C-alpha positions as MATLAB code, in Angstrom:
seq = 'XXXXXXXXXXXXXXXXXXXXXXXXXXXXXXXXXXXXXXXXXXXXXXXXXXXXXXXXXXXXXXXXXXXXXXXXXXXXXXXXXXXXXXXXXXXXXXXXXXXXXXXXXXXXXXXXXXXXXXXXXXXXXXXXXXXXXXXXXXXXXXXXXXXXXXXXXXXXXXXXXXXXXXXXXXXXXXXXXXXXXXXXXXXXXXXXXXXXXXXXXXXXXXXXXXXXXXXXXXXXXXXXXXXXXXXXXXXXXXXXXXXXXXXXXXXXXXXXXXXXXXXXXXXXXXXXXXXXXXXXXXXXXXXXXXXXXXXXXXXXXXXXXXXXXXXXXXXXXXXXXXXXXXXXXXXXXXXXXXXXXXXXXXXXXXXXXXXXXXXXXXXXXXXXXXXXXXXXXXXXXXXXXXXXXXXXXXXXXXXXXXXXXXXXXXXXXXXXXXXXXXXXXXXXXXXXXXXXXXXXXXXXXXXXXXXXXXXXXXXXXXXXXXXXXXXXXXXXXXXXXXXXXXXXXXXXXXXXXXXXXXXXXXXXXXXXXXXXXXXXXXXXXXXXXXXXXXXXXXXXXXXXXXXXXXXXXXXXXXXXXXXXXXXXXXXXXXXXXXXXXXXXXXXXXXXXXXXXXXXXXXXXXXXXXX';
ca = [
     -65.935  -49.116   43.227;
     -65.528  -46.281   45.537;
     -66.023  -46.743   49.313;
     -68.103  -43.351   49.238;
     -71.578  -44.294   50.309;
     -72.908  -42.400   47.471;
     -71.700  -44.925   45.353;
     -74.465  -47.493   46.571;
     -77.470  -47.696   44.598;
     -80.848  -46.965   46.559;
     -82.747  -49.856   47.768;
     -85.446  -51.177   45.694;
     -84.022  -50.296   42.286;
     -85.066  -52.829   39.580;
     -82.961  -52.904   36.236;
     -86.070  -54.367   34.709;
     -87.435  -50.880   34.847;
     -85.346  -49.431   32.092;
     -84.352  -52.903   30.171;
     -87.908  -52.751   29.003;
     -86.944  -49.873   26.722;
     -84.670  -52.573   24.972;
     -87.361  -55.056   24.262;
     -87.934  -53.633   20.588;
     -84.743  -52.214   19.983;
     -83.241  -53.472   16.510;
     -79.671  -53.650   17.964;
     -80.537  -55.083   21.264;
     -78.342  -53.887   24.286;
     -76.116  -52.315   21.938;
     -78.493  -49.473   20.994;
     -77.398  -46.035   21.162;
     -78.589  -44.159   24.551;
     -80.101  -41.227   22.456;
     -82.355  -43.376   20.349;
     -83.964  -45.142   23.481;
     -84.466  -41.820   25.336;
     -87.974  -41.547   23.991;
     -88.818  -44.956   25.237;
     -87.175  -44.192   28.634;
     -89.353  -41.075   28.872;
     -92.519  -43.022   27.950;
     -91.780  -45.477   30.803;
     -91.146  -42.600   33.361;
     -94.463  -41.149   32.496;
     -96.319  -44.636   32.820;
     -94.588  -44.924   36.143;
     -96.578  -43.983   39.446;
     -95.961  -40.256   40.172;
     -93.614  -39.652   43.135;
     -92.217  -43.131   42.959;
     -88.546  -44.233   42.970;
     -89.102  -45.777   39.698;
     -90.272  -42.734   38.121;
     -87.514  -40.768   39.545;
     -84.945  -43.378   38.086;
     -86.401  -43.356   34.650;
     -86.688  -39.682   34.275;
     -82.966  -39.384   35.150;
     -82.054  -42.105   32.875;
     -84.022  -40.621   30.198;
     -82.509  -37.160   30.553;
     -79.011  -38.734   30.669;
     -79.724  -40.787   27.425;
     -81.307  -37.720   25.447;
     -78.162  -35.692   24.589;
     -76.074  -36.484   21.656;
     -72.619  -37.422   22.229;
     -69.778  -35.073   20.462;
     -66.396  -36.756   21.229;
     -64.220  -33.886   19.812;
     -65.535  -31.272   22.381;
     -63.995  -31.737   25.620;
     -65.763  -28.850   27.143;
     -69.204  -29.899   26.358;
     -69.331  -33.470   24.937;
     -72.919  -33.920   25.176;
     -75.175  -31.487   23.477;
     -79.100  -31.313   22.889;
     -80.169  -33.758   20.103;
     -82.569  -30.980   18.996;
     -83.047  -27.127   19.261;
     -86.001  -25.360   17.507;
     -87.359  -22.142   18.242;
     -89.717  -23.432   20.942;
     -86.728  -24.901   23.003;
     -84.418  -27.967   22.921;
     -84.226  -31.381   24.177;
     -82.542  -32.242   27.628;
     -78.904  -31.758   28.265;
     -76.638  -32.874   31.340;
     -76.716  -29.295   32.940;
     -80.708  -29.885   33.332;
     -79.839  -32.576   35.925;
     -79.754  -31.375   39.639;
     -76.934  -32.394   41.867;
     -78.914  -34.900   43.487;
     -79.866  -36.537   40.194;
     -76.363  -36.692   38.931;
     -75.470  -38.544   42.240;
     -78.398  -40.971   41.585;
     -77.107  -41.357   38.220;
     -73.637  -42.566   39.420;
     -75.439  -44.749   41.882;
     -77.179  -46.758   39.018;
     -73.961  -47.328   37.087;
     -73.354  -50.690   38.931;
     -76.887  -51.942   37.787;
     -76.684  -51.052   34.228;
     -75.802  -53.705   31.750;
     -76.339  -52.300   28.436;
     -72.638  -51.058   27.541;
     -73.803  -47.825   25.700;
     -76.152  -46.775   28.586;
     -73.664  -47.853   31.148;
     -71.084  -45.608   29.556;
     -73.331  -42.685   29.278;
     -74.455  -42.887   32.943;
     -70.947  -43.034   34.155;
     -69.603  -40.424   31.769;
     -72.164  -37.902   32.560;
     -72.029  -38.613   36.393;
     -68.227  -38.007   36.243;
     -67.972  -35.252   33.675;
     -70.720  -32.974   35.198;
     -70.736  -34.298   38.834;
     -67.963  -35.332   41.248;
     -64.495  -35.651   39.479;
     -62.982  -37.362   42.231;
     -65.146  -40.277   41.418;
     -62.243  -42.142   39.285;
     -64.188  -45.332   39.590;
     -66.838  -43.649   37.267;
     -64.293  -42.528   34.861;
     -62.597  -46.059   34.355;
     -66.401  -47.656   34.284;
     -66.955  -44.985   31.378;
     -64.027  -45.966   29.572;
     -64.359  -49.766   29.648;
     -68.129  -49.624   28.831;
     -67.406  -47.280   25.675;
     -64.853  -49.809   24.597;
     -67.332  -52.756   25.402;
     -68.607  -52.554   21.556;
     -67.783  -54.897   18.664;
     -65.500  -53.463   15.982;
     -67.889  -54.421   12.916;
     -68.821  -51.973   10.198;
     -72.662  -51.630   11.152;
     -71.861  -51.121   15.082;
     -68.919  -48.704   14.143;
     -71.121  -46.377   12.048;
     -74.099  -46.228   14.208;
     -72.232  -46.014   17.728;
     -68.673  -47.456   18.060;
     -66.683  -44.746   16.364;
     -67.870  -41.933   18.658;
     -67.772  -44.083   21.635;
     -64.279  -45.279   20.816;
     -63.085  -41.684   20.331;
     -64.671  -40.678   23.617;
     -62.952  -43.440   25.345;
     -59.618  -42.736   24.039;
     -59.894  -39.193   24.993;
     -60.934  -40.022   28.463;
     -58.058  -42.518   28.932;
     -55.447  -40.317   27.337;
     -56.677  -37.359   29.826;
     -56.501  -39.895   32.848;
     -52.727  -40.145   32.940;
     -51.197  -43.216   34.361;
     -54.644  -44.570   35.467;
     -55.877  -44.730   31.739;
     -52.856  -46.232   30.270;
     -53.875  -50.041   30.460;
     -57.355  -48.951   28.767;
     -55.528  -46.689   26.155;
     -53.142  -49.639   25.221;
     -56.014  -52.144   25.083;
     -58.131  -49.938   22.718;
     -54.992  -49.044   20.550;
     -54.282  -52.812   20.145;
     -57.898  -53.536   19.183;
     -57.440  -50.616   16.508;
     -54.260  -52.009   15.282;
     -55.691  -55.560   15.060;
     -58.609  -54.306   12.895;
     -55.920  -52.500   10.565;
     -53.859  -55.662   10.242;
     -56.691  -58.243    9.743;
     -57.416  -59.088    6.174;
     -61.080  -59.734    6.657;
     -61.672  -56.054    8.026;
     -63.639  -53.796    5.837;
     -61.478  -51.086    4.073;
     -63.752  -48.129    5.443;
     -63.392  -49.352    8.901;
     -59.507  -49.580    8.460;
     -59.362  -46.119    7.398;
     -61.592  -44.805   10.374;
     -59.406  -46.978   12.819;
     -56.143  -45.605   11.237;
     -57.265  -42.094   12.047;
     -57.967  -42.936   15.603;
     -54.894  -44.807   16.121;
     -52.675  -41.960   14.846;
     -54.430  -39.513   16.944;
     -54.134  -41.647   20.253;
     -51.626  -44.602   19.601;
     -48.014  -44.678   20.741;
     -46.442  -47.101   18.074;
     -42.885  -47.539   17.785;
     -41.287  -47.191   14.390;
     -41.420  -50.931   13.589;
     -44.959  -51.108   14.407;
     -45.654  -47.799   12.640;
     -44.117  -49.269    9.397;
     -46.051  -52.584    9.600;
     -49.405  -50.484    9.863;
     -48.481  -48.372    6.881;
     -47.530  -51.402    4.640;
     -50.829  -52.791    5.653;
     -52.746  -49.735    4.741;
     -51.016  -49.177    1.563;
     -51.680  -52.957    0.390;
     -55.230  -52.041    1.132;
     -55.180  -49.084   -0.956;
     -53.766  -50.942   -3.940;
     -56.396  -53.642   -3.453;
     -59.185  -51.133   -3.334;
     -58.087  -48.767   -6.062;
     -60.190  -50.573   -8.878;
     -63.389  -50.654   -7.081;
     -63.499  -47.510   -5.090;
     -60.882  -44.676   -5.879;
     -61.990  -42.297   -2.914;
     -61.562  -44.928   -0.277;
     -58.055  -46.105   -1.981;
     -56.956  -42.371   -1.705;
     -58.046  -42.074    1.760;
     -55.995  -45.046    2.606;
     -53.012  -43.857    0.726;
     -53.153  -40.507    2.896;
     -53.401  -42.744    5.943;
     -50.210  -44.711    4.806;
     -48.463  -41.565    3.933;
     -49.010  -40.332    7.423;
     -47.855  -43.486    8.885;
     -44.730  -43.606    6.904;
     -44.076  -40.148    7.901;
     -44.389  -41.050   11.692;
     -41.997  -43.958   11.165;
     -39.193  -41.761    9.448;
     -39.646  -43.217    5.818;
     -40.303  -40.057    3.721;
     -39.516  -41.680    0.361;
     -42.142  -44.069    0.845;
     -44.474  -41.450    2.021;
     -43.780  -39.383   -1.296;
     -44.787  -42.557   -3.173;
     -48.114  -42.301   -1.554;
     -48.783  -38.754   -2.489;
     -47.907  -39.815   -6.113;
     -50.675  -42.501   -5.918;
     -52.718  -40.111   -4.421;
     -52.729  -38.063   -7.558;
     -53.164  -41.209   -9.678;
     -56.531  -41.660   -7.841;
     -57.757  -38.198   -8.914;
     -56.790  -38.987  -12.502;
     -58.625  -42.283  -12.377;
     -61.686  -40.564  -10.816;
     -61.512  -38.011  -13.628;
     -61.238  -40.699  -16.309;
     -64.122  -42.705  -14.999;
     -66.249  -39.173  -14.736;
     -65.401  -38.367  -18.275;
     -67.079  -41.575  -19.262;
     -70.424  -40.314  -17.828;
     -72.743  -38.055  -19.074;
     -73.717  -35.570  -16.364;
     -71.575  -32.704  -15.505;
     -68.392  -34.602  -16.637;
     -66.307  -31.782  -17.468;
     -66.796  -30.201  -14.304;
     -66.167  -32.976  -12.139;
     -63.251  -34.262  -14.340;
     -61.537  -30.842  -14.614;
     -61.658  -30.452  -10.829;
     -60.218  -34.038  -10.411;
     -57.390  -33.187  -12.844;
     -56.660  -30.058  -10.777;
     -56.584  -31.946   -7.770;
     -53.988  -34.251   -9.160;
     -51.850  -31.725  -10.262;
     -51.979  -30.145   -6.874;
     -51.076  -33.441   -5.366;
     -48.086  -33.919   -7.628;
     -46.900  -30.182   -6.956;
     -46.499  -31.191   -3.278;
     -43.740  -33.430   -4.234;
     -40.237  -32.189   -4.265;
     -38.908  -30.991   -7.480;
     -36.214  -33.631   -7.279;
     -38.616  -36.391   -6.758;
     -40.696  -35.062   -9.569;
     -37.872  -35.165  -11.902;
     -36.504  -38.756  -11.131;
     -39.905  -40.220  -11.685;
     -40.702  -38.175  -14.985;
     -43.733  -36.470  -13.178;
     -43.023  -32.976  -14.578;
     -44.149  -34.201  -18.018;
     -47.043  -35.884  -16.226;
     -48.147  -32.348  -14.727;
     -47.883  -30.797  -18.105;
     -50.213  -33.572  -19.682;
     -52.696  -33.317  -16.914;
     -52.729  -29.613  -17.249;
     -53.672  -29.998  -20.854;
     -56.498  -32.366  -19.959;
     -57.692  -29.963  -17.372;
     -57.928  -27.127  -19.932;
     -59.652  -29.369  -22.440;
     -62.294  -30.093  -19.499;
     -62.911  -26.453  -19.121;
     -63.621  -25.918  -22.792;
     -65.852  -28.599  -22.809;
     -67.631  -27.453  -19.511;
     -69.993  -25.073  -21.534;
     -71.047  -27.562  -23.742;
     -71.906  -30.185  -20.758;
     -74.042  -27.658  -18.785;
     -77.608  -28.724  -18.640;
     -80.690  -27.261  -17.040;
     -81.857  -29.050  -13.825;
     -85.489  -29.020  -13.301;
     -87.616  -29.895  -10.329;
     -91.355  -30.564  -10.002;
     -93.203  -27.400   -9.590;
     -93.852  -26.452   -5.635;
     -97.290  -26.021   -4.463;
     -96.206  -23.224   -1.895;
     -99.331  -23.749    0.235;
     -98.275  -27.151    0.964;
     -94.624  -26.504    0.589;
     -93.614  -27.650    4.047;
     -95.430  -30.900    3.710;
     -93.761  -31.505    0.462;
     -90.431  -30.552    1.755;
     -90.571  -32.971    4.566;
     -91.902  -35.775    2.345;
     -88.901  -35.137   -0.006;
     -86.382  -36.156    2.862;
     -88.402  -38.635    4.900;
     -87.877  -42.446    5.193;
     -84.853  -42.318    3.019;
     -80.985  -43.603    3.623;
     -78.807  -40.902    5.183;
     -77.220  -40.467    1.488;
     -80.341  -40.019   -0.112;
     -82.111  -37.691    2.305;
     -79.060  -35.480    2.079;
     -79.147  -35.703   -1.686;
     -82.845  -34.488   -1.714;
     -82.047  -31.999    0.725;
     -79.538  -30.340   -1.702;
     -81.934  -30.517   -4.534;
     -84.854  -28.561   -2.630;
     -84.512  -25.823   -4.855;
     -87.843  -24.156   -6.175;
     -87.803  -23.297  -10.087;
     -86.429  -19.881  -10.664;
     -87.431  -18.204  -13.981;
     -84.766  -15.413  -13.721;
     -85.934  -13.692  -16.951;
     -89.590  -13.586  -15.708;
     -88.292  -12.561  -12.259;
     -86.291   -9.663  -13.634;
     -89.022   -8.597  -15.916;
     -91.361   -8.356  -13.104;
     -88.830   -6.371  -10.928;
     -88.578   -3.772  -13.767;
     -92.239   -3.468  -14.491;
     -92.627   -2.857  -10.484;
     -89.562   -0.332  -10.591;
     -90.543    1.603  -13.490;
     -94.261    1.216  -13.865;
     -95.457    2.665  -10.757;
     -95.197    5.872   -8.855;
     -92.272    4.661   -6.327;
     -89.834    5.854   -8.846;
     -90.921    9.362   -8.396;
     -89.975    9.593   -4.596;
     -86.502    8.841   -2.963;
     -85.869    5.413   -1.490;
     -83.371    4.708    1.276;
     -82.085    1.575    2.798;
     -80.969    1.531    6.528;
     -79.332   -1.235    8.456;
     -80.807   -2.279   11.975;
     -78.460    0.450   13.587;
     -80.004    2.898   11.674;
     -77.177    3.632    9.240;
     -78.164    4.680    5.693;
     -76.335    2.274    3.375;
     -78.130    3.046    0.059;
     -80.343    5.757   -1.357;
     -82.168    6.275   -4.639;
     -82.815   10.004   -5.345;
     -86.081   10.036   -7.346;
     -85.781   10.962  -11.026;
     -82.365   12.656  -10.623;
     -79.252   10.669  -11.544;
     -80.604    7.205  -11.370;
     -80.824    4.751  -14.375;
     -83.383    2.266  -15.130;
     -81.152   -0.519  -14.440;
     -80.301    1.018  -10.880;
     -84.137    1.052  -10.021;
     -84.729   -2.594  -11.551;
     -81.845   -3.741   -9.320;
     -83.033   -2.394   -6.327;
     -86.441   -3.908   -6.809;
     -85.079   -7.167   -7.608;
     -83.071   -7.433   -4.510;
     -86.033   -6.444   -2.428;
     -88.239   -9.109   -4.239;
     -85.430  -11.639   -3.893;
     -85.556  -10.951    0.124;
     -89.089  -12.093   -0.004;
     -88.442  -15.006   -1.917;
     -85.559  -16.253    0.421;
     -88.081  -15.572    3.357;
     -90.583  -17.853    1.618;
     -88.186  -20.608    0.777;
     -86.487  -20.760    4.280;
     -89.722  -21.038    6.193;
     -91.456  -23.184    3.629;
     -89.070  -25.495    2.233;
     -85.518  -25.463    3.896;
     -86.442  -25.384    7.569;
     -89.257  -28.055    7.316;
     -87.087  -30.204    5.404;
     -84.004  -29.762    7.647;
     -86.152  -30.631   10.699;
     -87.225  -33.846    9.087;
     -83.550  -34.467    7.867;
     -82.151  -34.044   11.105;
     -84.855  -35.902   13.047;
     -84.258  -39.084   10.980;
     -80.423  -38.677   10.655;
     -77.077  -37.837   12.231;
     -74.325  -36.307    9.847;
     -71.245  -36.201   12.082;
     -68.241  -33.712   11.077;
     -65.982  -36.696    9.851;
     -68.823  -37.682    7.533;
     -69.103  -34.141    6.283;
     -65.485  -33.772    5.977;
     -65.225  -36.967    3.857;
     -67.950  -35.594    1.431;
     -66.225  -32.116    1.183;
     -63.001  -33.904    0.222;
     -64.764  -35.676   -2.529;
     -66.657  -32.537   -3.673;
     -65.418  -31.248   -7.157;
     -66.809  -27.684   -5.910;
     -64.786  -27.337   -2.570;
     -61.472  -25.536   -2.977;
     -58.382  -27.547   -2.105;
     -57.193  -27.127    1.422;
     -60.612  -25.441    2.576;
     -62.539  -28.953    3.064;
     -62.561  -28.794    6.736;
     -63.633  -25.295    6.786;
     -66.552  -26.069    4.430;
     -67.399  -29.304    6.567;
     -67.399  -27.229    9.932;
     -69.725  -24.735    8.533;
     -72.092  -27.109    6.989;
     -72.039  -29.104   10.240;
     -73.038  -25.935   12.428;
     -75.819  -25.194   10.120;
     -77.065  -28.667   10.399;
     -77.103  -28.075   13.950;
     -79.092  -24.813   13.633;
     -76.210  -23.028   14.610;
     -76.599  -20.597   11.593;
     -74.615  -17.511   13.001;
     -71.421  -19.755   13.262;
     -72.265  -21.282    9.939;
     -72.447  -18.200    8.096;
     -69.310  -16.886    9.808;
     -67.356  -19.756    8.251;
     -68.874  -20.013    5.002;
     -69.462  -16.587    3.825;
     -65.675  -16.084    3.284;
     -65.314  -19.617    1.751;
     -67.734  -18.682   -0.940;
     -65.436  -15.687   -1.561;
     -62.670  -18.239   -2.026;
     -64.758  -20.474   -4.046;
     -65.471  -17.670   -6.538;
     -61.931  -16.787   -6.653;
     -60.867  -20.378   -7.246;
     -63.512  -21.031  -10.152;
     -62.403  -17.822  -11.780;
     -58.687  -18.896  -11.526;
     -59.557  -22.173  -12.997;
     -60.949  -20.531  -16.074;
     -58.026  -18.332  -16.630;
     -59.221  -15.146  -15.105;
     -56.841  -12.674  -13.375;
     -58.178  -12.074   -9.878;
     -55.563   -9.765   -8.544;
     -55.139   -5.901   -8.691;
     -51.782   -4.531   -9.030;
     -50.784   -1.161   -7.556;
     -49.333    1.130  -10.143;
     -47.051    2.815   -8.185;
     -45.729   -0.003   -5.777;
     -46.480   -3.022   -7.931;
     -48.036   -4.801   -4.802;
     -50.646   -7.342   -5.653;
     -53.822   -7.787   -3.787;
     -56.730   -9.870   -4.253;
     -59.989   -8.417   -5.694;
     -62.958   -8.104   -3.263;
     -65.851  -10.375   -3.403;
     -67.873   -7.681   -5.006;
     -65.463   -6.987   -7.836;
     -65.335  -10.826   -8.466;
     -68.837  -11.080   -8.810;
     -68.927   -8.536  -11.497;
     -66.463  -10.401  -13.628;
     -68.529  -11.025  -16.961;
     -66.912  -14.641  -17.256;
     -68.583  -15.589  -14.003;
     -72.156  -15.661  -15.324;
     -71.148  -17.596  -18.163;
     -69.716  -20.469  -16.209;
     -71.746  -20.299  -13.011;
     -74.780  -19.061  -14.293;
     -76.497  -15.593  -14.131;
     -79.081  -16.838  -11.386;
     -76.527  -17.811   -8.756;
     -74.353  -14.766   -9.619;
     -77.382  -12.536   -8.918;
     -78.320  -14.449   -5.693;
     -74.788  -14.146   -4.246;
     -74.885  -10.568   -5.015;
     -78.276   -9.938   -3.662;
     -77.171  -11.792   -0.321;
     -73.582  -10.820    0.122;
     -72.474   -7.495   -1.378;
     -75.806   -5.490   -2.507;
     -76.348   -2.690    0.040;
     -80.154   -2.743   -0.766;
     -80.078   -6.331    0.493;
     -78.630   -8.244    3.526;
     -74.988   -7.324    2.533;
     -73.849  -10.160    4.692;
     -70.180  -10.171    3.587;
     -69.428   -6.752    4.527;
     -71.947   -6.786    7.555;
     -70.087   -9.987    8.820;
     -66.537   -8.426    7.966;
     -66.931   -5.202   10.001;
     -68.853   -6.636   13.028;
     -72.091   -4.951   11.982;
     -74.299   -8.205   11.781;
     -76.461   -8.175   14.835;
     -78.092  -11.021   16.752;
     -81.294  -10.755   14.739;
     -79.612  -10.666   11.469;
     -77.220  -13.709   12.462;
     -80.217  -16.007   12.595;
     -82.424  -14.556    9.699;
     -83.691  -16.129    6.587;
     -80.883  -14.756    4.716;
     -78.163  -16.559    6.947;
     -80.255  -19.763    6.719;
     -80.413  -19.373    2.776;
     -76.761  -18.799    2.310;
     -75.754  -21.930    4.561;
     -78.058  -23.995    2.498;
     -76.864  -22.412   -0.821;
     -73.060  -23.255    0.329;
     -74.199  -26.834    0.918;
     -76.037  -27.013   -2.269;
     -72.613  -25.793   -4.004;
     -70.646  -28.305   -2.118;
     -72.701  -31.326   -2.359;
     -75.110  -30.989   -5.556;
     -72.450  -31.639   -8.058;
     -71.208  -34.591   -6.060;
     -74.738  -36.214   -5.570;
     -75.528  -35.692   -9.232;
     -73.396  -38.622   -9.906;
     -76.282  -40.661   -8.756;
     -77.404  -42.717   -5.657;
     -75.248  -44.729   -3.880;
     -71.981  -42.710   -4.394;
     -71.719  -40.830   -1.233;
     -71.072  -43.367    1.718;
     -72.645  -41.282    4.386;
     -73.257  -44.183    6.816;
     -76.036  -45.941    5.144;
     -75.098  -49.194    6.903;
];
């Protein structure tokens, strides 16, 4: 420890004050700090006012409350919950003397997660000259067993944070960095290790490890063998392992072996498609997407390699299978119905739908919280309102928040029945969106995120498995969905609205629809805009008229939110960025990404139901 007198704990501090919080903890002293914060706050309230005991417990409670985000170096600890009424504690809430006290308590704290948290916050947000605190934080983060249960709950983020701290510490952190990477390598090369843990450790080892060519080759061989052994039981996990092996072969300078991994990745998609075709639900859509991913993987291979291994013919065969799946898609589409919602009790019903369930099932239910939408009745009602009253006799205008007139209806002159019906339908839909967001989505999301965490890597894995997410865009979708789960809807919408446009474009191309416009004079090709894409007749046939209407009303209709254009041109103001429309478009994107995937049935998602 440092010779600085501030490093000494105040006289009279008793570790029993905070150890009481661990009495009923399921995982004992290895419980995550944010999960015991509530107990620490309760102990602080019970302690006599004005005493050292109360002050110590309050500081530990506030330090325990934030959620660790190891990917964010600038702000590694964020509020656990943010609502319209405020947020939970973050390290910036601690005064300078409280951060000093936190550092003084570190030598007395025995539970490794709490010890790491206290030392990390005291160093990160306090005196960064205290290298002793930095080293304690790294060592305490690494003082966790590398088993699947602990890894999912706590160790993955802890190891990632420890490795980042050690890497940035330079020479001082090299011993800890070496120790951590040795442990990760041991997990990978041990036969008894679970395959999911092997894949996760491989990712961290690639990011932070410094292995020589011989060691990297050994790791690649071990992971590739694990991929082959896993293929029959779990194609997704086998594919992930093959991708890890490919990266390792690339690192050790063996490109031919890496190409072999890519070919096997393609085969996992084929096996996945064949398995889905044997099921009854959405088989054509899921299988067709998997065939397309297999083709895309094979197309990554050099022409020489494809010709040498007979893969050109394989690509033609898979294209024929994908075309067959697309033709069968219309026959396989079925209506998905849910129980009717009593809107007066919708918030209670929505919370109950996602509560007291595993992370996978809770997210599955959240995706399915879509009230019934009788589109024919909805449009009929809009037509009656638009054409049966006096409003049609008068001009109607739509203005943005800045006062710009973006749409106008001029009374009886020049407007068709369809124009008035559309404008009324968009207006009615805005009311529907506001009702669904406030009465269904937000209450359910509050319950969902209170009971479970969905880290970015988990969402990325789900997007990589989703038959809906366009290839090469998985990380963008995952990050947008992640922002929304953290209630950062402006960031979510900024990322996801353009991705919806790409989703529609990809969907149309997969059905043979040309999405380019060609200039008659120059021959230059440009992609059609979202409005033009949504007007393609084939889209309603394959995607459904309800979804097409919702996307038009939310994204491109001047009578509605017009989110796509408002965001593209910087016209979306602060109020609009956190409106019901942005929440709903985030949720709709989450629905597109995960609903087809979760429709394969419970237990298929692997989102950490350990």
